[in-house]
N, C-alpha and C positions, 0 to 999 in steps of 0.2 A: 948391490941393490939399494942399500940405505943411502947411497950417494945421490940417488934420484928422487928420494922422498921430498915432498913439498915442505914438511916440517921435520927437520933433522935434529934441531937442538932441543934437549930436554931440560936445560937449565938456563938461567939468566945469561944474556950476553953482557959484556963489560959495561956498556952505558946504563943498562938496567940495574946492574949491581951497584953502580954509583948512585943512581936515583934511590934505590932501596936503602943504601947506607945513610943517605941524607934524611930519608923518612924515619929511619931508626934513631938518628941523632935528634930529630925533632921530638920524638917520643921521650927520649931521655931528658930533654930540656923542659918537658912538661907541656909542650904545645899540643893543642887539641886536634891536629891535622888528621890523626888516625883514631880518634875517640869514637868507637862504635857503641854508643849508649843511647837509648831511645829518647830520653829527656833532652840530652844535648843535641840530638839530631833535630827534634821538633823545635827547639829554641832557635837553632841556626836557620831553619826554614822560615820560621815566623819573622826573624830578623831580616832575612833576605827579601821576603815578599812584602812585609809590612802588614800582613794579615794574620788572623789568629783562629779562624774557624776551619778545622780540618774535616768537618762533615761527620757522618756516623762513625762511632768509635770502634767499629768492628775491625779496623786496621791495627788497633793497638796491640792485640794479642799476637798476630803474626810478626809485627815489627819487633816486639819484645823477644819473640822466639828466634828471629833472625839475628838480633844482636847477641843473644846468648850463644847461638850456634857459631857466630864469627869468633867470639871469645874462646870457645872450646875447640877451635880449629887452628891448625898450625899455619895460619896465613902469615905472610911476610909483612913488615911495616908498610911497604909500598901498597900491598893488597888492602890493608886496613884503611889507608887513605882513599883508595879507589872505592871501597865499599861504603865508607862514610859519605863520600860525595854522591854516589848513586842513591843512597837512602835520602839524603837531603834533597836531591832533585825530585825524587818521588813524593816526598812530603810537601815540597813546594808546589808540585802539580796539583796535589789535593787542595791546597789553599787557593790556588788560582781557579780551580774548578768551582769551588763553593762561592767564591766572589763573582764569577761569571754567571752562575745560575741565579744569584741574587739580582744582578743588573739585567739579566735576560731570562726571566722566569718562563717565557714562552718556549724556550729550548727544551724544557722537561717534557713537553707534549709533542715534540717533533717526531714524526715517524722515521724509522730507519729503513723503510722499504723491505725488500727481501734480500738480506745480505748473503753474499756468496762466501763460504768458508772453504778454503783449500787447506786440507790437512793430510796427514800421513807422516811417516818417519822423515826426518831430515834427509836430504840428499836423494830424494825420490822423484825429482822433477817438479816439486811444488813451486819453486821460484819461477820456473818457466811458465807454468800454468797460470799463476797469479798475474804475471806480467802480460801474458797474451790475452787473458780474459778481460783485463782492465783497459785494453786498447780501444774498446768501443766508446764513443763520445758520451754516452749516457751512463757509463760505469766509471768508477775510479778506485784506485788503491791508495794506500797511505805511504808517503815518502818519509824517510828517516827523520827529517827535521820536524815533521808533524807529530811523530811518535815521541820524540825526545821532549818537545814542549808543545803539547796539544792545545793548550788554552791560551788565547791571546790576552795580554794585559790591557792593551789598547787596540782598537780597530783601526790600525794605521799601518802603512807600508814600513815605517821605521820599526815598529814592533815585530812585524814579520821578519824583517831582515835581521833583527837581533836574535830571534829564535833560530834562524838559519845559520848565523855565525856560531851559535852555541853548538849546533850539530856538527859544523865543520871543525870546530875545535876538538870535539870528541873523536871524530874519525881520524884527525891528524894525530892525536895522541895514541889512538889504538894502532894505527899503522906504524908509528914509531916504535911502539913496544913489540908489535908482532908484524914485521914487514912481509911475512909470508901470506898474510891475509888477502892481499890484492889478487893473487893468482888462484886462491881457493874459493873465495867468495868476496868479490869486490864490493865495497860499500862507500858511499859518500852521502852528503846531505840530501841528495835528490833521488837516490835509488829507492825503489819500492822494497819495503822490508817487512819482516814479521811483526805482528802486533803485540808480542809479549810485553814490550815496555808499558803498554797501557795497564796490564795486570800488575806490573811492578808497583804502580801507584797505590794499589790496595795491599801490597806486600804479600800477596798470595800468587806466586808465580813459579812454575816448575823450572824456569831457567836457573834459579838459584841452586837447585839440586843438580841439574844436568851440567851446567857450565861452571859451577863453582864448587861442586863436590860436597855440598852441605846435605848429606844423605839423611841425617836425623830430621832436618827440616822437611825434606822430601817425604819421609815417612809420616810426619805430622800432617803435611798437606794432603796426603791421600785420604785422611779421615776428616778433613776440614770441609766446611760448607762453602762451596765455590759459587753458589747462586748469588750471594752478595757481591762477590768479585765481578761476576758477569753483569750484574745490574749497574755497577759503577763503570764497567767497561762500556756499556751501552751509552751512558751519559757522555763519556768522552767522544764516542762516535757521533752523538747528537750535536755536540759542540763543533766537531770537525765538519760535519755536513752543513751546519749553519754557516760556516765560513765558506765552504765550497760545495754546493749541492750536487747530488748525483742520484739517479734512479736506483742504483745498486752499488753498495760498497763491495769491493772484492778484497777479502781479508785472508791472511795466510799465517798459520802458526802450527807447528807440530804439537805444541802443548795442548791444543784442543782435543787431541786423542784421549788424554787422560780424563777429560771432563765433558764428554759429549752430553751426558744427562743434564748437567747444569746449563750448557750452551743451548740445548733445545728447550729447556724450561723458560729461558729468557728470550730466545729467538725461535719460537715454535714454527715459523715459516722459513727457516734457514735453508739455503741450498748448499749441501755439503758435498764437496768434491774430494774423494779420498783416493790418493795415489798409492800404488802397491809396487813393491820391488823386493827382490831377494834380500832378506835381512842381513846377509853376510857382508856384501859390499857396502850396504847402507851403514851398518854399525862401524865398519872400519873407516869409511870416509868421514863419518861424523866424529869419531874419536880423533882423527887427524885434525879436523877443523877446531874442535874445542880444546885440544891439547894446548893450543896457544893461550887460552884463558886459564887453564890449570897451571901452566908454566908461569903466567903472570901473577897468579894469586899465591902459589906455593914456592916459587923460586925454582922449582923443578918438579917432575912428576914421574911416576912409575907407569909405563904404558899398559902393563898387564892389569894394574889396579883400575885404571881408567876404562879399559876394555870390559872388564868384569862388571863395573858399575853401570855402564851404558847398556850392556847386554841385558842385565837384570831389569833396568828401568824400561827399556823398550818392550821387553816381554810383558811387564806389568801394564804398560800403556796399551798395548794391543789387546790384551786380555780384557781390560776395563772397557775399551772401545767396542769390542765385539759383544760384550755383555749388555752394554747400553743399547746397542743397535737391535738386539733381539726384541726389545720392548718399544722401540721407536717406529715412527711411520716410515716404511721403506721408501716412500716417494721422496723423502728428504735426502737420499743418498745417490750419488753417481760414482761408480768405481772406475779408476783409470789404471790400466796396466802400463808400467813404466816403459816397457819395450815398444808397445803400441804408440806411446807418446813420442818416443825417440824417432820412430819411423814416420809418423804423420802428425805433426803438431797442429796444423790447421784443421785436419779432419777431427782430431780429438776435441778441440775447442768447439767446432761446429756441433758435434754430438752432445756436448755438455749444454750448449745453448738450446738445442732442440728439446732436450730432456726437461730442462727447467723452464721452458718457454721464455727464454731470454733472446733479445734481438741479436742476430749475428751481424747483419749489416752488409751492404754491398761492397764496402771497401775493406772488410776485415782480412780477406786473403792477402791483399797487398800490404796491409799494416803488419800482419804477422810475419811475412817474409822480410819486411824491412827491419823489424825488431830482431829477428833471428840473425840477420847479417850485420846489424849495426848497434843493437841495443845493449850489448853486454861488454864490459871491460875485461871480465874473466872469460875464458874459453873452455868449452867442454873438452875434457881429456888432459887439461893442463895440471889438474890436481893428481899427484902421485901419492899413494898410500899403500899400506901393507897390512894384511890380516895377521900375519905372524907377529908383527911388532906389538900388537895389542892383545896377543894371546887368544885370538879368535879361532876356535876349531870349527871348521866348516861343517862337518857331519854333526857335531854336537849342537850347533846353532840351528841347523835345519831340523833336527829331531825336536828341539825345544819349541820351535815355532811351527811345528807340523800342522797344527790346527789352523793357524792363520794361513799358511801356504796352501793348504787344501781348500779352505773356504773360498779364497779369492783367486785360486788357480794361478798362483804366483810362479813365474818362470824362475828356475834356480839352476845353478851350475854345481856339479859335484866337486869334491875336493880333488 
């Protein structure tokens, strides 16, 4: 059975071991390639951009906490290089944002329309929903290159191409480190992706807990004020819409589940599309996906530790989301059953548009069918994963998520 799994290796392959050894040698020589310390990161970002205004200092505490968490975690030398570069990129984006707002102050007053947020556990059809909803010419989603470098330095084609090249370099490196990525969730510079990188610029992002295993940071984040992060997130959306206007942004990220209260405070007219699926295959599939990241950061991983961590976090996320929903305007939510989506994608999108009074359009049926047959480089069913590998007990998970399953009438399969 393990022979067929999409992710079979739990430890570094030989080329990655070599890269990690070189990163370790650089550390011994005193080179700062893997120095994860906030002052060093901010200096590097300022040196890279030529700017010095990072905006409101609310980012400093989570950055300090993240750096401390990395120091206290058994990351490999290669992982520390990766984390340092990701933090420098986030800090650089902050610098670019403040400079852009100074030169284009009108952007601060730009309306973001009624954004559509597709959320739910990962691996529940959210990618399909986002891609199909954004096919209408008056709506748009964000491509990876826009998320990696959301703020232009210059309003030129050359600047845009530079940002695209940066995204291409990132995806090439990611695919070299984890070649299984392409069949599980294909990404390139132009694929429509989750918007969590915009939250990374505030250093308040659930991704660092889920995909990097920084559980102490995740515990801290659960108590943090996420309204500030969502306000900064909105500024990036304003900049992105300024570059390419649309009546509605179609955004997608499972992380919104944990922070629906903050999302609705900043976007009170949001259209929230929540997809629902049996948590057992969802957890197993997601564990398989992010195991590549855990392997990259730790050099190896224990599948049962990963499975337990994700099960706990998903349960916490859905509990927080359901609690927030009890006090929110019910008109803000539309629920999608995963099995219904699989059976009728166009019908599901039509229902969503009718519910939120969004234009469906005469050509949407044809556009949806074209995307379903031609729009994905990865194919449904290609991803092979196992519940047993990650220590996921079917009956125990169903019992733990019973309230969620009952509330949203989630279809489940018994063990």
